[in-house]
FILUM-562403 format. One record per residue (C-alpha): residue number from 1; residue in three letters; y, x negated, z. Coordinates in nm, 3 decimals, decimal comma. Layout:
n->NUM | res->ALA | north->Y | east->X | up->Z
...
END
This chain:
n->1 | res->MET | north->-3,215 | east->-7,513 | up->-7,958
n->2 | res->GLY | north->-3,546 | east->-7,401 | up->-7,808
n->3 | res->LEU | north->-3,380 | east->-7,235 | up->-7,507
n->4 | res->TYR | north->-3,474 | east->-6,889 | up->-7,386
n->5 | res->LEU | north->-3,278 | east->-6,647 | up->-7,166
n->6 | res->ASN | north->-3,446 | east->-6,488 | up->-6,868
n->7 | res->ILE | north->-3,293 | east->-6,143 | up->-6,913
n->8 | res->LYS | north->-3,383 | east->-6,028 | up->-6,562
n->9 | res->LYS | north->-3,189 | east->-6,321 | up->-6,412
n->10 | res->THR | north->-2,893 | east->-6,299 | up->-6,652
n->11 | res->LYS | north->-2,577 | east->-6,110 | up->-6,555
n->12 | res->VAL | north->-2,252 | east->-6,049 | up->-6,741
n->13 | res->MET | north->-1,897 | east->-6,045 | up->-6,603
n->14 | res->THR | north->-1,576 | east->-5,982 | up->-6,795
n->15 | res->THR | north->-1,210 | east->-5,987 | up->-6,697
n->16 | res->ALA | north->-1,116 | east->-5,738 | up->-6,969
n->17 | res->GLY | north->-1,059 | east->-5,365 | up->-6,917
n->18 | res->ASN | north->-1,243 | east->-5,205 | up->-6,626
n->19 | res->GLY | north->-1,496 | east->-5,488 | up->-6,610
n->20 | res->THR | north->-1,776 | east->-5,298 | up->-6,783
n->21 | res->VAL | north->-1,946 | east->-5,447 | up->-7,087
n->22 | res->HIS | north->-2,266 | east->-5,352 | up->-7,268
n->23 | res->ILE | north->-2,476 | east->-5,634 | up->-7,414
n->24 | res->LYS | north->-2,837 | east->-5,590 | up->-7,525
n->25 | res->ILE | north->-3,096 | east->-5,855 | up->-7,601
n->26 | res->ASP | north->-3,428 | east->-5,740 | up->-7,745
n->27 | res->ASN | north->-3,329 | east->-5,379 | up->-7,665
n->28 | res->GLU | north->-3,286 | east->-5,468 | up->-7,297
n->29 | res->GLU | north->-2,935 | east->-5,434 | up->-7,152
n->30 | res->LEU | north->-2,791 | east->-5,711 | up->-6,936
n->31 | res->GLU | north->-2,653 | east->-5,615 | up->-6,595
n->32 | res->SER | north->-2,273 | east->-5,600 | up->-6,579
n->33 | res->VAL | north->-2,127 | east->-5,717 | up->-6,246
n->34 | res->GLN | north->-1,785 | east->-5,742 | up->-6,081
n->35 | res->ASP | north->-1,862 | east->-6,076 | up->-5,912
n->36 | res->PHE | north->-2,140 | east->-6,332 | up->-5,879
n->37 | res->ILE | north->-2,237 | east->-6,648 | up->-5,691
n->38 | res->PHE | north->-2,203 | east->-6,968 | up->-5,896
n->39 | res->LEU | north->-2,276 | east->-7,311 | up->-5,745
n->40 | res->GLY | north->-2,242 | east->-7,166 | up->-5,396
n->41 | res->SER | north->-1,906 | east->-6,995 | up->-5,454
n->42 | res->LYS | north->-1,828 | east->-6,630 | up->-5,518
n->43 | res->ILE | north->-1,653 | east->-6,576 | up->-5,853
n->44 | res->ASP | north->-1,450 | east->-6,253 | up->-5,871
n->45 | res->ARG | north->-1,347 | east->-6,089 | up->-6,198
n->46 | res->ASN | north->-0,987 | east->-6,063 | up->-6,075
n->47 | res->GLY | north->-0,970 | east->-6,438 | up->-6,022
n->48 | res->GLU | north->-0,875 | east->-6,400 | up->-5,655
n->49 | res->SER | north->-0,998 | east->-6,622 | up->-5,371
n->50 | res->GLY | north->-0,991 | east->-6,347 | up->-5,106
n->51 | res->PRO | north->-1,356 | east->-6,234 | up->-5,143
n->52 | res->GLU | north->-1,486 | east->-6,593 | up->-5,128
n->53 | res->ILE | north->-1,268 | east->-6,674 | up->-4,825
n->54 | res->ARG | north->-1,398 | east->-6,369 | up->-4,637
n->55 | res->ARG | north->-1,754 | east->-6,465 | up->-4,732
n->56 | res->ARG | north->-1,708 | east->-6,822 | up->-4,612
n->57 | res->ILE | north->-1,555 | east->-6,709 | up->-4,282
n->58 | res->ALA | north->-1,855 | east->-6,479 | up->-4,229
n->59 | res->LEU | north->-2,091 | east->-6,773 | up->-4,290
n->60 | res->GLY | north->-1,893 | east->-6,981 | up->-4,041
n->61 | res->ARG | north->-1,919 | east->-6,707 | up->-3,780
n->62 | res->SER | north->-2,295 | east->-6,691 | up->-3,832
n->63 | res->ALA | north->-2,318 | east->-7,068 | up->-3,781
n->64 | res->MET | north->-2,120 | east->-7,041 | up->-3,456
n->65 | res->GLN | north->-2,336 | east->-6,759 | up->-3,327
n->66 | res->GLY | north->-2,652 | east->-6,950 | up->-3,421
n->67 | res->MET | north->-2,550 | east->-7,235 | up->-3,188
n->68 | res->ALA | north->-2,481 | east->-7,016 | up->-2,884
n->69 | res->LYS | north->-2,704 | east->-7,234 | up->-2,663
n->70 | res->ILE | north->-2,487 | east->-7,536 | up->-2,737
n->71 | res->TRP | north->-2,164 | east->-7,359 | up->-2,640
n->72 | res->LYS | north->-2,322 | east->-7,231 | up->-2,317
n->73 | res->SER | north->-2,462 | east->-7,572 | up->-2,220
n->74 | res->LYS | north->-2,281 | east->-7,748 | up->-1,936
n->75 | res->ASP | north->-2,453 | east->-8,078 | up->-2,021
n->76 | res->ILE | north->-2,259 | east->-8,112 | up->-2,347
n->77 | res->SER | north->-1,896 | east->-8,218 | up->-2,317
n->78 | res->ILE | north->-1,605 | east->-8,035 | up->-2,480
n->79 | res->VAL | north->-1,537 | east->-8,339 | up->-2,700
n->80 | res->THR | north->-1,892 | east->-8,329 | up->-2,839
n->81 | res->LYS | north->-1,871 | east->-7,954 | up->-2,898
n->82 | res->ILE | north->-1,545 | east->-8,000 | up->-3,090
n->83 | res->ARG | north->-1,711 | east->-8,267 | up->-3,305
n->84 | res->ILE | north->-2,003 | east->-8,032 | up->-3,377
n->85 | res->ILE | north->-1,764 | east->-7,760 | up->-3,496
n->86 | res->ASN | north->-1,574 | east->-8,006 | up->-3,714
n->87 | res->ALA | north->-1,897 | east->-8,150 | up->-3,856
n->88 | res->ILE | north->-2,098 | east->-7,830 | up->-3,911
n->89 | res->VAL | north->-1,903 | east->-7,505 | up->-3,880
n->90 | res->PHE | north->-1,576 | east->-7,589 | up->-4,057
n->91 | res->PRO | north->-1,743 | east->-7,755 | up->-4,361
n->92 | res->ILE | north->-1,948 | east->-7,438 | up->-4,410
n->93 | res->SER | north->-1,632 | east->-7,225 | up->-4,390
n->94 | res->THR | north->-1,429 | east->-7,444 | up->-4,628
n->95 | res->TYR | north->-1,690 | east->-7,523 | up->-4,894
n->96 | res->ALA | north->-1,516 | east->-7,558 | up->-5,235
n->97 | res->CYS | north->-1,181 | east->-7,472 | up->-5,073
n->98 | res->GLU | north->-1,007 | east->-7,709 | up->-5,316
n->99 | res->SER | north->-0,996 | east->-7,428 | up->-5,570
n->100 | res->TRP | north->-0,866 | east->-7,156 | up->-5,334
n->101 | res->THR | north->-0,533 | east->-6,987 | up->-5,389
n->102 | res->LEU | north->-0,426 | east->-6,878 | up->-5,041
n->103 | res->LYS | north->-0,213 | east->-6,573 | up->-4,971
n->104 | res->LYS | north->-0,044 | east->-6,496 | up->-4,639
n->105 | res->LYS | north->-0,323 | east->-6,262 | up->-4,532
n->106 | res->ASP | north->-0,581 | east->-6,531 | up->-4,618
n->107 | res->ARG | north->-0,393 | east->-6,785 | up->-4,405
n->108 | res->ARG | north->-0,390 | east->-6,539 | up->-4,113
n->109 | res->LYS | north->-0,765 | east->-6,485 | up->-4,148
n->110 | res->ILE | north->-0,829 | east->-6,860 | up->-4,148
n->111 | res->ASP | north->-0,607 | east->-6,912 | up->-3,841
n->112 | res->ALA | north->-0,778 | east->-6,625 | up->-3,660
n->113 | res->PHE | north->-1,122 | east->-6,765 | up->-3,744
n->114 | res->GLU | north->-1,031 | east->-7,112 | up->-3,613
n->115 | res->LEU | north->-0,903 | east->-6,971 | up->-3,284
n->116 | res->TRP | north->-1,214 | east->-6,752 | up->-3,257
n->117 | res->CYS | north->-1,427 | east->-7,068 | up->-3,287
n->118 | res->TRP | north->-1,234 | east->-7,251 | up->-3,014
n->119 | res->ARG | north->-1,249 | east->-6,947 | up->-2,782
n->120 | res->ARG | north->-1,622 | east->-6,903 | up->-2,838
n->121 | res->MET | north->-1,682 | east->-7,273 | up->-2,779
n->122 | res->MET | north->-1,497 | east->-7,255 | up->-2,443
n->123 | res->ARG | north->-1,642 | east->-6,907 | up->-2,372
n->124 | res->ILE | north->-1,298 | east->-6,750 | up->-2,331
n->125 | res->PRO | north->-1,297 | east->-6,382 | up->-2,439
n->126 | res->TRP | north->-0,990 | east->-6,211 | up->-2,585
n->127 | res->THR | north->-0,970 | east->-5,995 | up->-2,273
n->128 | res->ALA | north->-0,907 | east->-6,306 | up->-2,057
n->129 | res->ARG | north->-0,538 | east->-6,296 | up->-2,159
n->130 | res->VAL | north->-0,531 | east->-6,668 | up->-2,244
n->131 | res->ALA | north->-0,266 | east->-6,742 | up->-2,507
n->132 | res->ASN | north->-0,353 | east->-6,915 | up->-2,833
n->133 | res->LYS | north->-0,108 | east->-7,190 | up->-2,743
n->134 | res->THR | north->-0,305 | east->-7,264 | up->-2,427
n->135 | res->ILE | north->-0,629 | east->-7,279 | up->-2,627
n->136 | res->LEU | north->-0,480 | east->-7,531 | up->-2,872
n->137 | res->GLU | north->-0,343 | east->-7,743 | up->-2,587
n->138 | res->ARG | north->-0,694 | east->-7,772 | up->-2,446
n->139 | res->VAL | north->-0,861 | east->-7,851 | up->-2,781
n->140 | res->LYS | north->-0,576 | east->-8,070 | up->-2,915
n->141 | res->PRO | north->-0,670 | east->-8,057 | up->-3,286
n->142 | res->ASN | north->-0,509 | east->-8,324 | up->-3,505
n->143 | res->VAL | north->-0,455 | east->-8,066 | up->-3,777
n->144 | res->SER | north->-0,529 | east->-7,695 | up->-3,815
n->145 | res->LEU | north->-0,813 | east->-7,562 | up->-4,030
n->146 | res->GLU | north->-0,561 | east->-7,443 | up->-4,288
n->147 | res->GLY | north->-0,410 | east->-7,793 | up->-4,283
n->148 | res->LYS | north->-0,752 | east->-7,940 | up->-4,365
n->149 | res->ILE | north->-0,786 | east->-7,698 | up->-4,656
n->150 | res->THR | north->-0,440 | east->-7,797 | up->-4,781
n->151 | res->LYS | north->-0,531 | east->-8,165 | up->-4,750
n->152 | res->GLN | north->-0,849 | east->-8,120 | up->-4,956
n->153 | res->ARG | north->-0,664 | east->-7,916 | up->-5,219
n->154 | res->LEU | north->-0,390 | east->-8,178 | up->-5,262
n->155 | res->SER | north->-0,645 | east->-8,463 | up->-5,270
n->156 | res->PHE | north->-0,836 | east->-8,279 | up->-5,543
n->157 | res->PHE | north->-0,514 | east->-8,220 | up->-5,738
n->158 | res->GLY | north->-0,426 | east->-8,591 | up->-5,725
n->159 | res->HIS | north->-0,777 | east->-8,691 | up->-5,835
n->160 | res->ILE | north->-0,770 | east->-8,457 | up->-6,136
n->161 | res->MET | north->-0,418 | east->-8,561 | up->-6,238
n->162 | res->ARG | north->-0,503 | east->-8,932 | up->-6,231
n->163 | res->ALA | north->-0,826 | east->-8,879 | up->-6,425
n->164 | res->ASN | north->-0,637 | east->-8,762 | up->-6,737
n->165 | res->SER | north->-0,951 | east->-8,581 | up->-6,856
n->166 | res->LEU | north->-1,052 | east->-8,242 | up->-6,991
n->167 | res->GLU | north->-1,010 | east->-8,100 | up->-6,640
n->168 | res->THR | north->-0,648 | east->-8,221 | up->-6,641
n->169 | res->ALA | north->-0,579 | east->-8,047 | up->-6,972
n->170 | res->LEU | north->-0,737 | east->-7,725 | up->-6,847
n->171 | res->MET | north->-0,541 | east->-7,734 | up->-6,521
n->172 | res->LEU | north->-0,206 | east->-7,792 | up->-6,692
n->173 | res->GLY | north->-0,278 | east->-7,572 | up->-6,994
n->174 | res->ALA | north->-0,085 | east->-7,251 | up->-7,051
n->175 | res->VAL | north->-0,200 | east->-6,927 | up->-7,210
n->176 | res->SER | north->0,021 | east->-6,790 | up->-7,488
n->177 | res->GLY | north->0,216 | east->-6,470 | up->-7,428
n->178 | res->SER | north->0,431 | east->-6,342 | up->-7,143
n->179 | res->ARG | north->0,328 | east->-6,245 | up->-6,792
n->180 | res->ARG | north->0,336 | east->-5,880 | up->-6,685
n->181 | res->ARG | north->0,639 | east->-5,719 | up->-6,526
n->182 | res->GLY | north->0,681 | east->-5,704 | up->-6,151
n->183 | res->ARG | north->0,568 | east->-5,949 | up->-5,887
n->184 | res->GLN | north->0,334 | east->-6,209 | up->-6,034
n->185 | res->LYS | north->0,005 | east->-6,327 | up->-5,887
n->186 | res->THR | north->0,019 | east->-6,660 | up->-5,709
n->187 | res->ARG | north->-0,141 | east->-6,928 | up->-5,926
n->188 | res->TRP | north->-0,324 | east->-7,236 | up->-5,800
n->189 | res->LEU | north->-0,051 | east->-7,470 | up->-5,923
n->190 | res->ASP | north->0,206 | east->-7,251 | up->-5,746
n->191 | res->THR | north->0,038 | east->-7,333 | up->-5,414
n->192 | res->ILE | north->0,053 | east->-7,707 | up->-5,492
n->193 | res->LYS | north->0,426 | east->-7,682 | up->-5,564
n->194 | res->ALA | north->0,484 | east->-7,472 | up->-5,251
n->195 | res->ASP | north->0,287 | east->-7,716 | up->-5,031
n->196 | res->THR | north->0,483 | east->-8,019 | up->-5,146
n->197 | res->ASN | north->0,820 | east->-7,863 | up->-5,245
n->198 | res->LEU | north->0,799 | east->-8,070 | up->-5,565
n->199 | res->ARG | north->0,835 | east->-7,975 | up->-5,931
n->200 | res->MET | north->0,559 | east->-8,059 | up->-6,179
n->201 | res->GLU | north->0,746 | east->-8,364 | up->-6,312
n->202 | res->GLN | north->0,784 | east->-8,496 | up->-5,955
n->203 | res->LEU | north->0,417 | east->-8,424 | up->-5,881
n->204 | res->LYS | north->0,303 | east->-8,623 | up->-6,184
n->205 | res->GLU | north->0,508 | east->-8,919 | up->-6,065
n->206 | res->ALA | north->0,392 | east->-8,888 | up->-5,702
n->207 | res->VAL | north->0,016 | east->-8,879 | up->-5,777
n->208 | res->SER | north->0,039 | east->-9,193 | up->-5,992
n->209 | res->ASP | north->0,092 | east->-9,397 | up->-5,674
n->210 | res->ARG | north->-0,210 | east->-9,343 | up->-5,448
n->211 | res->LYS | north->-0,036 | east->-9,474 | up->-5,137
n->212 | res->VAL | north->0,266 | east->-9,245 | up->-5,182
n->213 | res->TRP | north->0,039 | east->-8,948 | up->-5,250
n->214 | res->ARG | north->-0,171 | east->-9,014 | up->-4,937
n->215 | res->ILE | north->0,147 | east->-9,023 | up->-4,727
n->216 | res->THR | north->0,262 | east->-8,696 | up->-4,884
n->217 | res->ILE | north->-0,072 | east->-8,529 | up->-4,813
n->218 | res->HIS | north->-0,068 | east->-8,651 | up->-4,452
n->219 | res->LYS | north->0,282 | east->-8,511 | up->-4,392
n->220 | res->VAL | north->0,195 | east->-8,172 | up->-4,543
n->221 | res->ALA | north->-0,129 | east->-8,147 | up->-4,342
n->222 | res->GLU | north->0,046 | east->-8,239 | up->-4,017
n->223 | res->SER | north->0,307 | east->-7,967 | up->-4,075
n->224 | res->ARG | north->0,025 | east->-7,709 | up->-4,061
n->225 | res->LEU | north->-0,080 | east->-7,808 | up->-3,708
n->226 | res->ARG | north->0,099 | east->-7,525 | up->-3,532
n->227 | res->LEU | north->-0,084 | east->-7,193 | up->-3,550
n->228 | res->ASN | north->0,055 | east->-6,857 | up->-3,453
n->229 | res->GLY | north->0,074 | east->-6,836 | up->-3,075
END
């Protein structure tokens, strides 16, 4: 087809075995990696979202620290500072979150990061003995950061289901064979079912009506408002 591979920029990742594979092109071996960045997201060979979530939280922290002068300024109101966080910091931390499969420890990390942002904005250190509940009462967020992630994930699910495209077939497709013994890994569709408490047949019916689906998403997102105190 007239295309050429830049071997120095080409990496290989496999989900089989121990993750090591040996491929040579023109007697030069391609680098085998355990993860890589693709379209701004970290892809892990285990298919878990944990590494990408930790990476995104770290980027969000860097953004907060880079705007230290804004948080210290007394000329900028709290309302404006909250808008800045919602417009700049949180979008950086939740980029491509529609595809995340959240575990309990991931949810705790996200909650902790959100509260860290509010405390840093108001310049309240952890040693000040101010409860998280008090912080949230001052900020008064409409929905928690995890709630926003849930809202984006459910909106994405509805969009894909209504499209009835190749993406829909891939999302609903099943791999032949049985799953391993013991506790199974949480799948992306499992989180959708857990968020809505609906079976797949009910989900297909719900997403067909945009108005009903928007109401469902709003209720689920609102239920995530309360963080751990």
